[in-house]
Structure formats: structure tokens, C-alpha cells
C-alpha positions as CSV (number, residue, x, y, z in Angstrom):
1,M,38.1,-56.9,-20.3
2,N,38.8,-55.7,-23.5
3,L,35.3,-53.9,-24.8
4,R,37.1,-52.7,-28.3
5,F,34.2,-53.5,-30.9
6,P,34.9,-53.2,-34.8
7,D,31.5,-52.1,-35.2
8,P,30.0,-48.9,-33.9
9,E,26.3,-49.6,-34.0
10,Q,27.0,-52.8,-32.2
11,R,28.8,-50.8,-29.4
12,A,26.5,-48.2,-29.0
13,A,23.6,-51.0,-28.8
14,I,25.1,-53.1,-26.4
15,A,26.0,-49.3,-24.5
16,A,22.2,-48.6,-24.6
17,A,20.8,-52.2,-23.6
18,A,23.4,-52.0,-20.8
19,R,22.3,-48.2,-19.7
20,E,18.6,-49.7,-19.5
21,A,19.6,-52.4,-17.6
22,G,21.3,-50.1,-15.2
23,V,24.7,-52.1,-15.3
24,S,28.5,-51.4,-16.9
25,M,28.6,-52.7,-20.6
26,Q,31.5,-55.3,-18.8
27,E,28.7,-56.8,-16.2
28,Y,26.0,-56.8,-19.2
29,I,28.4,-58.9,-21.5
30,L,29.4,-61.2,-19.2
31,S,25.6,-61.7,-17.9
32,A,24.6,-62.5,-21.1
33,A,27.4,-64.7,-21.9
34,Y,26.3,-66.4,-18.4
35,D,22.8,-66.5,-19.8
36,R,24.0,-67.9,-23.4
37,A,26.0,-70.8,-21.7
38,T,23.3,-71.9,-19.0
39,A,20.9,-72.1,-22.1
40,V,23.5,-74.3,-23.9
41,E,23.7,-76.4,-20.9
42,Q,20.0,-76.9,-20.1
43,S,19.3,-77.7,-24.0
44,F,22.2,-80.4,-23.4
45,L,20.7,-81.8,-20.4
46,D,16.8,-81.9,-22.1
47,G,18.6,-83.4,-25.1
48,F,20.3,-86.0,-22.6
49,K,17.2,-86.5,-20.7
50,A,15.1,-87.3,-23.6
51,S,17.7,-89.8,-24.8
52,M,18.3,-91.6,-21.7
53,A,14.0,-92.1,-21.7
54,R,14.5,-93.4,-24.9
55,S,17.6,-95.5,-24.6
56,G,15.8,-97.1,-21.3
57,A,12.4,-97.9,-23.1
58,A,14.8,-99.4,-25.8
59,F,16.6,-101.4,-22.9
60,A,13.1,-102.6,-21.6
61,A,11.7,-103.9,-24.5
62,E,11.9,-107.6,-25.4
63,P,15.2,-109.0,-27.3
64,D,13.7,-109.7,-30.7
65,A,12.8,-106.1,-30.4
66,V,16.1,-104.3,-30.9
67,D,15.3,-103.1,-34.3
68,P,13.2,-100.0,-33.6
69,S,10.0,-99.6,-34.8
70,A,8.9,-96.9,-37.0
71,E,7.4,-94.7,-34.7
72,Q,10.3,-94.6,-32.4
73,R,12.9,-94.1,-35.4
74,A,10.1,-91.2,-37.0
75,A,10.5,-89.6,-33.0
76,E,14.2,-89.9,-32.8
77,L,14.6,-87.9,-36.4
78,A,11.8,-85.2,-34.7
79,A,14.1,-85.2,-31.7
80,R,16.9,-84.5,-33.8
81,R,15.7,-82.1,-36.1
82,E,14.0,-79.9,-33.5
83,L,17.5,-79.8,-31.8
84,E,19.5,-78.8,-35.1
85,Q,16.9,-75.8,-35.5
86,P,18.1,-72.6,-35.7
87,G,17.3,-70.3,-32.9
88,Q,18.0,-73.1,-29.9
89,P,20.4,-71.4,-27.2
90,G,23.9,-71.4,-28.2
91,R,23.9,-70.5,-31.6
92,G,24.4,-66.9,-33.3
93,H,26.0,-64.5,-31.4
94,A,25.1,-63.0,-28.1
95,A,24.7,-59.2,-27.9
């Protein structure tokens, strides 16, 4: 694993965090990457489950109620905004 960093301050911050955690820099970086990946996966799965619940409700509705209600459209827009907010897992940098 190549541990060259163009920013010496970033390298120092990661080295300090690794020392504090009592692990090597490689282990610290790999652990952070794994944590980030599992957070992204969980976020995706949560969104998928919510989508499945909405889809199930739509298919359970009467055939003449295919057009979503204003409440359902608002809930879908709110869910989309929540997923697109900055700071969600998987956005930004690992360290």
C-alpha cells in the first residue's frame, strides 16, 4: 500500500489518529475505508427498504388509485432530499 500524501498536514493527522487508535497507518486507513463502505451500503439498503415499502403500498392500493396522492408525492420528495443531503455516508473524504 502506497502511503504517500501530497498534504503533509493530512499525513500528520492520519498518523496521529492511527497512533491514538494503537494501529498502523495502513490498518487505520483500511479500517476507515471499510467503515465508509459499510455506511454507504447501509444507507443504500435503508433507501431500498423504504422504496420497497412505498412500492408495496402502491401495488396494494386500488387500481384506480395509481396516481400518487399529494401526501405520497411529498413523502417521496422528502425521502429524496434526505438521501441527497451533504454529509450522508459515502460523501466527502475518508480521513
